[in-house]
C-alpha positions as CSV (number, residue, x, y, z in Angstrom):
1,M,-193.3,12.4,-170.9
2,A,-190.8,12.0,-168.1
3,A,-191.0,14.4,-165.1
4,R,-188.2,16.9,-164.8
5,S,-186.3,16.6,-161.5
6,E,-186.2,19.7,-159.4
7,S,-183.0,21.8,-159.3
8,L,-181.2,22.3,-156.1
9,K,-182.4,25.9,-156.1
10,E,-186.0,24.8,-156.4
11,R,-185.4,22.2,-153.6
12,L,-184.0,25.0,-151.4
13,S,-187.1,27.1,-152.0
14,R,-189.4,24.2,-151.2
15,E,-187.5,23.2,-148.1
16,L,-187.4,26.8,-146.9
17,R,-191.2,27.0,-147.2
18,E,-191.6,23.7,-145.4
19,G,-189.3,24.9,-142.6
20,M,-191.4,28.0,-142.1
21,K,-194.6,26.1,-142.0
22,A,-193.2,23.6,-139.5
23,R,-191.8,26.5,-137.4
24,Q,-188.2,25.3,-137.5
25,P,-186.1,28.4,-136.7
26,L,-182.7,26.9,-137.2
27,R,-183.5,25.3,-140.5
28,V,-185.2,28.5,-141.8
29,S,-182.2,30.6,-140.7
30,V,-179.6,28.3,-142.4
31,L,-181.7,27.9,-145.6
32,R,-182.2,31.7,-145.8
33,L,-178.5,32.3,-145.4
34,L,-177.8,29.7,-148.2
35,A,-180.4,31.3,-150.4
36,A,-178.8,34.7,-149.9
37,S,-175.4,33.3,-150.7
38,V,-176.8,31.7,-153.9
39,K,-178.4,35.0,-154.9
40,N,-175.2,36.9,-154.3
41,R,-173.3,34.4,-156.5
42,E,-175.9,34.7,-159.2
43,V,-175.4,38.4,-159.2
44,E,-171.6,38.0,-159.4
45,L,-171.8,35.6,-162.3
46,G,-174.8,37.3,-164.1
47,H,-176.8,34.1,-164.5
48,A,-178.9,31.5,-162.6
49,L,-176.6,28.9,-161.0
50,T,-176.3,25.4,-162.3
51,D,-176.5,22.6,-159.7
52,D,-172.7,22.4,-159.8
53,E,-172.3,26.1,-159.1
54,F,-175.0,25.8,-156.4
55,Q,-173.0,23.0,-154.7
56,E,-169.8,25.2,-154.8
57,V,-171.7,27.8,-152.8
58,A,-173.0,25.2,-150.3
59,R,-169.5,23.7,-150.0
60,R,-168.1,27.2,-149.1
61,E,-170.8,27.6,-146.4
62,V,-170.0,24.1,-145.0
63,K,-166.3,25.0,-144.9
64,R,-167.2,28.2,-143.0
65,R,-169.1,26.1,-140.4
66,R,-166.2,23.7,-140.1
67,E,-163.8,26.6,-139.4
68,A,-166.2,28.1,-136.9
69,I,-166.5,24.7,-135.1
70,E,-162.7,24.5,-134.7
71,A,-162.6,28.1,-133.4
72,Y,-165.4,27.6,-130.9
73,E,-163.9,24.3,-129.7
74,Q,-160.6,26.0,-129.1
75,A,-162.3,28.8,-127.2
76,G,-164.2,26.2,-125.1
77,R,-167.6,27.2,-126.5
78,E,-169.1,23.8,-127.0
79,D,-172.6,25.3,-127.1
80,R,-171.7,27.4,-130.2
81,A,-169.8,24.6,-131.8
82,A,-172.8,22.3,-131.4
83,R,-175.0,24.9,-133.2
84,E,-172.5,25.2,-136.0
85,R,-172.5,21.4,-136.3
86,D,-176.3,21.5,-136.7
87,E,-176.0,24.1,-139.4
88,Q,-173.3,22.2,-141.2
89,A,-175.5,19.1,-141.3
90,L,-178.4,21.0,-142.8
91,L,-176.1,22.5,-145.5
92,E,-174.4,19.1,-146.3
93,A,-177.8,17.8,-147.4
94,Y,-177.2,19.9,-150.6
95,L,-173.9,18.2,-151.4
96,P,-173.2,14.9,-153.1
97,A,-172.1,12.1,-150.8
98,A,-168.5,12.1,-149.8
99,L,-166.1,9.6,-151.3
100,A,-165.2,6.6,-149.3
101,D,-161.6,6.2,-148.2
102,T,-161.1,3.4,-150.7
103,E,-162.4,5.7,-153.5
104,V,-160.0,8.5,-152.4
105,D,-157.1,6.0,-152.4
106,A,-158.0,4.8,-155.9
107,L,-157.9,8.4,-157.1
108,I,-154.5,9.0,-155.5
109,D,-153.2,5.8,-157.1
110,Q,-154.5,6.9,-160.5
111,A,-153.0,10.4,-160.1
112,M,-149.6,9.1,-158.9
113,A,-149.5,6.7,-161.9
114,E,-150.5,9.5,-164.4
115,T,-148.0,12.1,-163.1
116,G,-145.2,9.7,-162.3
117,A,-145.1,11.1,-158.8
118,T,-142.4,9.6,-156.6
119,G,-141.6,12.1,-153.8
120,P,-142.8,15.0,-151.7
121,G,-142.0,17.5,-154.5
122,D,-144.8,16.0,-156.6
123,L,-147.5,16.7,-154.0
124,G,-149.0,19.6,-156.0
125,K,-149.4,17.6,-159.2
126,V,-151.1,14.7,-157.4
127,M,-153.4,17.0,-155.3
128,G,-154.5,18.9,-158.4
129,L,-155.6,15.8,-160.2
130,V,-157.2,14.2,-157.2
131,M,-159.2,17.2,-156.1
132,A,-160.4,17.9,-159.7
133,R,-161.7,14.4,-160.0
134,A,-163.2,14.3,-156.5
135,R,-165.2,17.5,-157.4
136,G,-165.8,18.6,-153.8
137,R,-166.7,15.1,-152.5
138,A,-163.4,14.8,-150.5
139,N,-162.0,16.9,-147.7
140,G,-158.8,18.6,-149.1
141,R,-157.0,18.5,-145.8
142,S,-157.4,14.8,-145.3
143,V,-156.6,14.0,-149.0
144,Q,-153.4,16.1,-148.6
145,E,-152.4,14.1,-145.5
146,R,-153.0,10.8,-147.4
147,V,-151.0,12.0,-150.4
148,R,-148.1,13.2,-148.2
149,R,-147.9,9.8,-146.5
150,R,-147.9,8.0,-149.8
151,L,-145.2,10.3,-151.2
152,G,-143.1,10.0,-148.1
153,G,-143.5,13.6,-147.1
């Protein structure tokens, strides 16, 4: 009988225990926060999260770190920005690998062909398709910049 692979939630519990045993305060803090966010989302939805739903929660936490990094950098607080970067790296371990630029370009080509996009007014249609297919594996802001360049916007 084949062994069942552990869910992301099970992995989170295991890594949290390992972090406590190894006395890694930053790791424990970040993983506890992620576990709380996951639990809150489960209460909202009324069921245990699937791995895809778990990744949505992790993506939201990564986005919060990214925004905090920008704010701290603008305020000249490099020490705080560095901590946020460390937290972001720990959270990104729960996300699928990001798409390469060539893969994003291929998705954009495909979306433009399917929608018949020709100009800046078609940005929304192309973005909708690309982001749905990328399923969180591409940064929306950078994809939007690429699509704008391609559509002449």
